[in-house]
N, C-alpha and C positions, 0 to 999 in steps of 0.2 A: 642590449641589456634586457633581461627578463623583467616585464613590467610589475611582476608580483614580488620581486626581490626587495627585502627590507634594506634600504640604502642610506639611512640617516647616518651622516658622518659626524659621530659624536666626538667631542674633545673637551679636555679640561682647559679652562683659562686659569693660568696660575694667578692666584689671588695674592697680590703683593701687599703686604700690610705693615704692621707696626715694627719699627726699628727697636733695637734693644733698650732696656732700661738699666740705669746704674743700680744694680742690685746691692743693697746695703746688707751684706751677709754678716753672720755672726763672726766676731773675732776668734782667732785661735785661742784655745784654752791657755790661760796664763797671760793673755794680752790685754785684759781689762785694766784700764787706768784707774788708779785710786790715788788719793792725796799722798804726796811724797814729802819726806822730810826735806825742807829746802836748804840750800847751801852745801850740797854734796860736792866735794872737790876731787879732782883726779889725784891719784896716789903716785908719788914719784919725786924726782929731784925738784921739780918746779911747782909743787903743789901750792906754794904760797902765792904764786902768780896766776893760778888757774881761775877761771870764772867762778863767781860766787852763786850764780843761779843754777837751776836744775836743768839737766839735759834730757830732752825727749827726742825719740827717733822713730821714724817710719822707714822700714827697710823692706824693699820689694825685689824679688828675683824670680824671673819666669823663663824657664827653658822649654817646658812642655806645654804647648798651647792646645786648648781643647779642639779648636777647628783644624782639621787636617790640612786645609789649604793655606795655613800660616806656617811658614818655615820654622821648625823647632830650633832652639839653640841648644848648646851642649852644657855650658857651665855658668849661665847667668845665675841660677839658683845657688851654685857653689860660691860665686862671688858675693852674693848677698849674705850667705852664712858666714863667710870670712869677715865681712864688714861687721856683722853682729858680734862675732867673737872678739873683734878688735875693740868695739865699744865697751864690751863687758870687762875687758882686760884693763890693768893699770895704765897701759899705753893709751887707751881710748878714754880714760877718765873713770873707769870702774862704774859705768852707767848701770843702774839696777835693771835687772831683766824686766821688771814690771813697768819700766819707763820706755821699753822698746816694743813696738808692734812689728813683728817679723812675719812676712807673708811670702810664701814661695809656691810656685806651680799651682795646683788645684785650689789652694787657699787664697791665691792672689787674684780673686775675681774683682771686677770693677766695684761691686758693692763693698767688698772688704777694704779696698783701697780708699773708697770714699769715706767709709766709717773711720778708718785710721786717720785720715786727714781731719775729719771732724774732731777726733780726739785731741789733736794738736791745738786746734782752736779753743777747745774747752779747757785744756790744762795749762797752756803756756801763759806765764805772767811776766810782767816787766823784769828784764834781766835774765830770763831763761834762754836756753838755746834750743832751737828746733832744727833737727837734722833730717833731711829727706834724701833717701838713696833709692834709685830705681835702676835695675838692670833687666833689660828685655828689649822688645821692639818699640820703635816710634815710627809714626807714618802720617802722611797727609793724603787725603783722597782727591782733593782738587786744590788748585792754586787760587785761593780767595782770602780776603781779609777776615771774613767771618769763619774760616776754617783753618786756623793757624797750626793745627796739628794735634795728635793724640798719642798718649802712652797706651800701648796695647796691653790690656790685662789678660788674664788667663782665659776668660770667657769671651774674648773679642770675636766678632764676626770677621770673615775674610774681606768684607767690604762694608759699606754703609756704616762707617764708624760712628756717625751721629746717633745711631740706633742703640748704642750701649755696648757694654763689655770693654769700654775704653775709659780713660781719664783725660778729658780734653785739656789742652794747655790753658784755655781761658779759665777753667776751674782752678788749675794750679796757680795761675796768676792771682786769682782772687784769694786763694788760701794764703799765698806768700805775702801779698799786700796786707791782708788782715793781721797776720802774725807780726809783721814788721811794724806797721803803723799803729794799729789798734792795741794789740797785745804788747807791743814794744819789746818783742823778743828778737834775738839774733837768729837769722835763718841761714842755713848752709845747705845747698843742693848739690848732690853728686848724681850724675846720670851717665849711664852707658847704654843709650837707646838708639844709637846709629848703627844698626846691625845689617849685614847683608842677608838677603832672602827675598823670595817672591811675595810681594805684598800688593795691596790694591793700588798704592801710589808709586810703585816701582818705576813705571814709565814716565813719571813726572818728577822723579827725584824726591819722593815723599819723605824718606828718612833724612835726607839732607835738609829739606825744608823744615822738618820738625826740629832738627838740631839747631838751625839758624834761629828759629822762633824761641827755643829754649834759652838761647843765649841772650834774647831780648827781654826775658822776664824781669820785671822790676829792677831797674838800674839801681845799683848800690847793694843789691843782694849778692852774697857770696855764692858763686857757682863754679863747679869744677866738672867739665864735660869731657867725655872720652876722646873726642876728635873734632876736627873742623867740620863745618856743614857739608863740605863736598867730599868727605871721606867716610869710610866704614871702619869700625873698630873690630879688632880680631880677637879670637879666643882659640886655645889649643892646648894640647897636653904638654907642650914644651914649657909652659909657664905653670910652675907649681903642681905638675902632674895633671892639670886640667883646670885652667882658669882663663879669664879674660886678661889680656896683656895690660889694659888700663887699670883694672882693679888690683892686679898683682903688684904693679909698681906704685900705685896710689898708697896702698897700705904700708909698703916699705917706707915711702916718704913720710907718711904721717907718724909712723913709729919713731922716726928720728933720722933716717938717712937724708932727708931733705934739709935738716937743720945745719945749713952751711956755716953760720957764724957761731955755732956751738953755744948758743945762749939758752938752750932748753926749750925754745919756742919755735914751732914751725909756722911761718906766716904764709899768707896766700902767694906772695911773690916767691918764696922759697919752694913751695910745692909746684909752682908753675915751672920754675927753672929745672927742678929735679925731673919732672915728667917730660919736659922738652929734651933733656939729656938722655933719658932712659928709653922712652917708648919708641921714637922713630928708628934708632938703630936696631931695636929688638924686632921690628916688623919688616925691615928692609928686605926686598925692594918695594914692598907695599908702603903706602904713605898713610901715616896716622900721627897727627899732632894734637894732643889734648888742648882744650880751650878753657882758659881760666878767666873769670871776670869778677870784679868787685874791688873794694878798697885793698890795695896790695899789702898794706901793713897789718891787715886783719890777722890776728892769731887764730889758727884753726886746729892746732894740736899742741899738747904739752908733753915733752919727752920724759918718758920713764926710763931711767938708765938701765935698769935690770932687763927690761923688755928689749931695749936696743942692743944690749950685749948678746942676748940670746939670738936675736935676729942675725947679727953679724956672724956669730958662730955657726948658725945653721947655713947661712949663705956660703961661708968658707968651706963647709962640708958638702956643699952642693945640694942642700935640701932646705925646705922651709918647715917651721914648726907645724905639727899636725893641727888642722882646723876641724873641730868637731861640729856636727850639726846641733842646732839648739833644740832642746827638749822642752817644749812649752807645756806648762801644767796649769790647771785651773787654780785661780787664787780665791775663788768665791768663798769657799767655806772658811778659809783662814781669815779673810777680810771681815766676814760676818760673825766670827767667833765672839761670843760674849754679848752679842746684840740681842734685840727683841726677838724672842723665839717665834712669835706669830708672824713677824715680818720675814724671818728666815724661811718659815714654812711656805708662806705665800710666794716668796721669791723663787723657791725651788719649784713650786707648782707653775709659776710663770715660765721658767725655763723648760719644764716638762711639756707645757702646752705648746710652746714654740716648736720643740723637737717633734711633737706628735702632729703638728699641723692644725691644732685646734685654735685657730687665730681669732675667730668670731663666734664659734659655736663649740659646745653648748655655752650659752651666753654667760651663765654664772661661773663657769670654769674656764672661759676663754682667756687667751693671753692678753687680749685687748682689755677685758674687764679687770684682770689682775694688775695690769700695768696702771690703769686709772686708780685702782685701790692703793697702790704702793707709791706712785710717783710723788705725792705730796707729803708723805710721811717723813719727818725730819731724819729718822734713822736711815732712810734709804737715799738721802740726797747724794752721797758719794757715788751711787750706782744709777741715778736717774738718767744721766746722759747715755750710759752704756745700754741700759734697758731700752731707751728711746731708739737708739740706732739699731739694736738687735731686732726690735719689733718691726721697725720700718723695713729691715732686711727681710724678715720672714714674710711680710706682706708682699714682697716683690719676687721672692725666690721662684715660685711656680710660674709666674708670668714671664720671668726672664728666660727660663728654659724653653718655654713655648716660643718666645720671640727668637731666640737663637736658632732653634730648629727651623722656624719659619723663614728666617733670613737666608738660611742655607738651603731652603726649599726641600727640607726633609719630607719625603713622601708621606710618612706616617702622620707627621704633624699637619700637613696639608689636608689629609683625609679627615683628621679630627676636626679641622676648621670647617670643611665642607659639610661634615655631619653635625655641625653646631654642637660640638662637645660642651657639656655642661660647665666645664672649667671656665670657659670664656665668659660666663655670666658672673663669675666671681672676680675676674680681673679688675673691672672698673672700681668696685668697692674696695678691693685691696689697695689699688693705687691711690684712691681717694684717701684712705686711712694713712697710707705712708706719707702723703703730702701733709695731711693734718698733723701727724706726729712730729714731722720735721719742722713744720712752721713756714709761714710765708717768707721769712727772711733767709731761708736756706737756699743755697745756690742751685739745688736740684728741684725746687718747688715748681717752677714754671714747666720744666721738662716733665715732671710727674703729672701735672694737671693736663698737659697736652695729650699725654698717652692715656690717661684716664678717659678723657672725652673721646679720643680716637676709638677706644674699645667700646664705648657706649654706641658710637656710630656703627662700628663693625657689627655689633650684636643686632642692631636694627636691620642692617642689610641681610645678615644671615637668617633672621626671622622672616623678613620679607621674601627671601628666596624660598624658604620652606613653605610659607603660606600663600605664595604667589600674590602678595599684597604689595603692589608697586608704590603705594602711597608711603610705605615705610622707607623707600629709597630716598624720597625727598626729605624726610625727617633725618635720615642718615647724612645726607649732604649738608644739612644745617649743622650737625654735630662736627663734621670734619672741618667746616669753615670756622667753627668755634675753636677747634684744636689749633688751627693755624693762627688764631689770635694769640695763643700762648706761645707757640713756636712757629714763626713765619717761614722757617727753613725746613719744616718737617717733610721730608721726602715721602714718608709712609702715608701722610694725610693726602698729599697730592696724588699718590698712586691709588689710594682708596677712592678718591673723588673720580678718578678716571674709570675705575671699575663701576662705580654707581652710574655715571653718565652712559657708560656702555650698556648697562642693564636697561636704561631708559631709551636706548637707541639714539642717543645724542652723540654720534660718532665723532664729529669734528671737535666738540668740546672735550670728549674723552681723550682724544689725541693730544690736545693742548695740555691736559693735566698729566698724562704720562710723560710728555716731553719735559714738563716742569719737574717731575720726580727725577728724571734722568739728569737734568741740569744740576739738581742738588746732590745726587749720588750716582755719578756716571759709571761706577764700577758695579752697580747692582744689576743683576741680570733680569730680575723679575719685571721691572717696568718695560724693559726691552721686549720681553716675550709677550707681555700684555699689549704693548703697542703693536706687535705683529698680529695679535688676534683681532684687534679692533680694525686694523687695515684690511684683514680678511672680510670682516663684516661690511666694511665700506667698499669692498670690491677693488681695493688698491693692492693687487696681489704681488706686484713687483716690490713695493715697499714692505709688504708683509714678509717677504723672503729676506730682504735686507736686514730688517730689524731682528728677525729670527736668527739669522746667522750671527749678528752681533751678540745676541744673548748666548748663543752656543760658544762663541769665542770667550766670553766672560766666565761661563760656567759649563764647560763641556761634559762634566760628569753628572749633570742634573738631568734625571730622566724626563721631567716634565718640560724642560726647555727643549730637549730632543723631540719629544712628542709634539709640541706645538709647532716646531719648524717642519715636522712631517706634514702637519695640517697645511702650513703655508705652501709647501711645494705641491701638495695635492690640489690646492685651490687655483694654481696658475692655469691659464688657458693658452695652449694645452698644458695639462699637468706634467711636471717633471717627475715621472713615476719612479724612476730609478733612485733619484735623490730622496723622494718621500719614503720609499721602502727602506733605504739605508738608515734613515733617521728613526723610523718605527722599530727597525731591528735593534738599533743602538739603545732605544728606549727600553726594550725588553731585556737587553743584556744588563742594563743598570737597575731595572726594577721589573722583574717578571710578574709582579702583581698589578701592574698598570694595565688593567684588562682592556680598556678601550683601544689600546694600541693593537691588540689582536684583532678586534672588530674591524678597525679601519684598514689594517694590513690585508685582511681577507677581502675587503671590497676592492682594493687595488689589484690584488692577484686575480680576482674573478672578472672585474669590469675592464681593467686596462691591460693586464698581462694575459688574459684568457687562459689562466692556469688554474683550473678548478681543483686540481690535486693539492696545490699549495693553499688555496683558499680553504679547502676542507681541513687541512692540517692545522692551520691557525684558528679556524672557527671551532674545531673540536677542543682545542686547548682553552678557548674562551668559555665554551660550554662547561668544561670541568671547573673553571673558576667561578662562573656565574651560572649555576645549573638551573635556576628558576626564571630565566628570561626567555620568553617564548620566541621573540624575534630571531634569536640566533638559530633556533631549530628550523625556522622557515628558510633562512638563508642556506643552512646546510642541506635542506631538502632540494633546493634548486641546484646546488653544486653536485649533490649525489646524482641527480637526474642527468646533469650534463656529463657526468662520468659514466653513464650507462648502468647505474645501480638503482633500479626502480624500487626494490624492496627497502633499501636504506632511505630512499626519498620518502616513501609512505610512512615508515617508522618515525622519521624525524617530524613529519607533520602531525602525527598522532601524539608525539612527545610534546609538541608545542601546545596542543589542546590540554594535555594532561597537566602541564605546569601552570597553564592559565586558561581555564574554560571560557573566559570572556575574550580570548584572542580569536576573533571571528575570522580573521584572514586565513588562518590555518584551515578552518572548515571549508572556506571557498577553494583553497588550493587542493584540498583532498578531492573535491568534486572535479576540479580541473584535471587532477591526476588521473582519475578514472576515465574521464573523457579522452585523455591522451591514449589510454590503454584500450579504448573502444568498449569499455565496460559500461554500456549506456544505462543499464538498470541501476547499477551502483552509483553512477554519476548523478542520475535523476534523484535517487534517495538522498545523497549528500547535499545536492542543491536545495532540496526541500528543507533539510535541516538548517542550511544557511539562510534560506529565505525567512524562516521563523525568527532567526537571530537578527537579520538585517533586512527587513521587508522593503526598504526604500532604495536598495542598491540596484541600479540599472544593469550592472554587470551580470546579475543572475539571468535576466532575459537574454542578454547577449550570448551567454553560454548555452541557454536553451535553444536559441536560434541556431547556433553552431551544431548542437547535437541533432536537431531535427533535420538540418541540411545534410549532415553526414548520413542520415538514414533516408534521404531522398523525399522527405516530407517538406517540399519547398514552400508550399502555401503557408503551412504552419510556421515555417522558419521565418518567412517574411513578416507574418503577424507578430511573432515574438521579437523580431528586430525592431519593428515599429514601436512595440511596447517599451523596448529599451530606450529608444529615442524619446518617447513621451516622458519617461521617468528621468531623463537628463543625461543619457550617454552622449558625450561630446567628442570622443577621440576618433574623429574621422580618419586621421592618418593611420592609426593602428588598424582600424577596420579595413582600410584599403591595402594594408601590407600583410594582413593575416592570411596565410596560405589556406587555412581551414575554411575561410569564407569565400573562396574563389567561386564556388558553385552558386552562392547567393549573389555575388557581384555580377554574375552572368544572367540573372533572372530578369525578364523583360520589365518588371515593375521596380527594379532596384534604383535605376537612375531617377525616376520620378519621386520615389520615396526619399532619397538622399537630398534631392533638390528642394523638397518641401521642408525638411528639417535643417538643412544647411544652405540657405539661400545665398549667403554671402560668398559661398564657394562656387 
């Protein structure tokens, strides 16, 4: 290998960080809860027997998931829309639209679901009914007591469910228990969350485990689930032109087909028997048996005779009544009509500030300031809870997007993080404010505090990397340990601790932290690739390859994972060149902008494959993308010379000096180039320039000795060589292998000179 080739093997270490936050997003227009007239009764034959409390519902249906690695569903959103239509109809009790929070697809983020659940807690009073309906994916990432399962919301990551974009069943348990015990409301849960598809927990039966844990939520609570834990629920066009089979028959039963004793009431026992009779034969030979739990005599629907007749007629004709999507409309102006005009103005300014992203600045017009001005005004009390949730949502929106992109190892988001994007400075404050607004008793409070402190530590690390101040790494370690006090299972904090210890070259400690992150989130590829990188640092190259391959299995379309495994194969002794090249090429297929892959690939072609033409091809591409880096032109110069193109070689060296006049190595190489061409006068002139730049470099006198020897001035050559030795030239092996110095090595005084400066040899 040419000793003057720039060979630094640069690579990105994928910085694995914060898991997602439950973003409390703005409710859909028209979903704001306001005080309702109590005692609304279903309309129909059995209205006198209907419950006297108010019915509130949260209905969620997600078919189109944001993350492309989560299998989309077809009709979950249609099922949710059908359920809302049922609730609004006389058959469902004519529930007012304002009492229903309806979230589908892009509106059904984790934050919106959390906000909707909060609404149930705030609104339900003794004797009311709270209905929770969820249609979408459910999954478990690992089999532990502390991770009983998650309902995957629209913004769920493909793994690392604890990071956000999900609604954990532990939170659902808390919501349901509070509604039942504290609020003394009747709670009914309908879920169709055991769907087929490739998810993080597929290999451990994640959907089945989630279904089993759903069934265990709060004994005594009425639950109707789409299937048994070891089954998947089906959907298809054969049911209602595009529905889930469970939802299709559930609504038929609730409307009245399940009322076996014709008393006008559908009990839990009756809906159980109806679903058992209808669903299994409908899906045969597939097995799907709905699961019903709770007091079997519990009434869950009151029959409206008109609706039942229409349903029977439609079924007789082979079709179901048309189910229209819900058109949500904002209720704010109507609810505020006739109220304090100044409050109305400030409230509208508050909403405008949220929409514009003016959350804290300008201070006098920020959403936070306006919220504090409005929240204690008596006229705004009906809206205080909604404002609180919406502002908390806004504080988290931007952070959640960055988190989701980061969990997916989105290259653009990672580059922003490496560049210490100014947005990261805002995230801790935003999360702090969100926690403050929701209060210490909110079930998200500890999670938000953990991630707030995580971001503070992350910013310390990023600043330390930019300023090369390693003391900031120790401060960042303290912050991550603080974050773990709030959330002891935070995989993102363990991973960040691993990165920090790696920066401090504490490789064994870093390895333990990465392994802890993997233990918490085994389907997350980033800790695996970080573990691969630290094994390279620790010269455990076989382990580096093993971990890199695991990362690639988990996330094969991630360019940075492919890039890092290319590094791992390059680091083996001897290197597995073909495998490294394959992964670098895959990197560039996935992300042509990951420039260091071109740089490293060129090194492999030149040093290992002895293929200067390919090295030139990829290095020229690198120079197009990074035109102001001098080192690449030096490497191109060496490759051009190897290809027999001296003019291109010299032009590349001059280009290196043009883009960086302080890149002294190019000046040295120009002198060496002229010496190779036997242009001694030019070589001497360029060496003089270099000596002014770098007066203490012994290689200058080494080249002078070579130039004098080639011109048969051997005594001068010996004197120049001795000067090189005096200044610190130590590469005796290179000297003895340099064919240009053969004539000097044959000089009678050479042996004595070398023995004097290299006595150990």
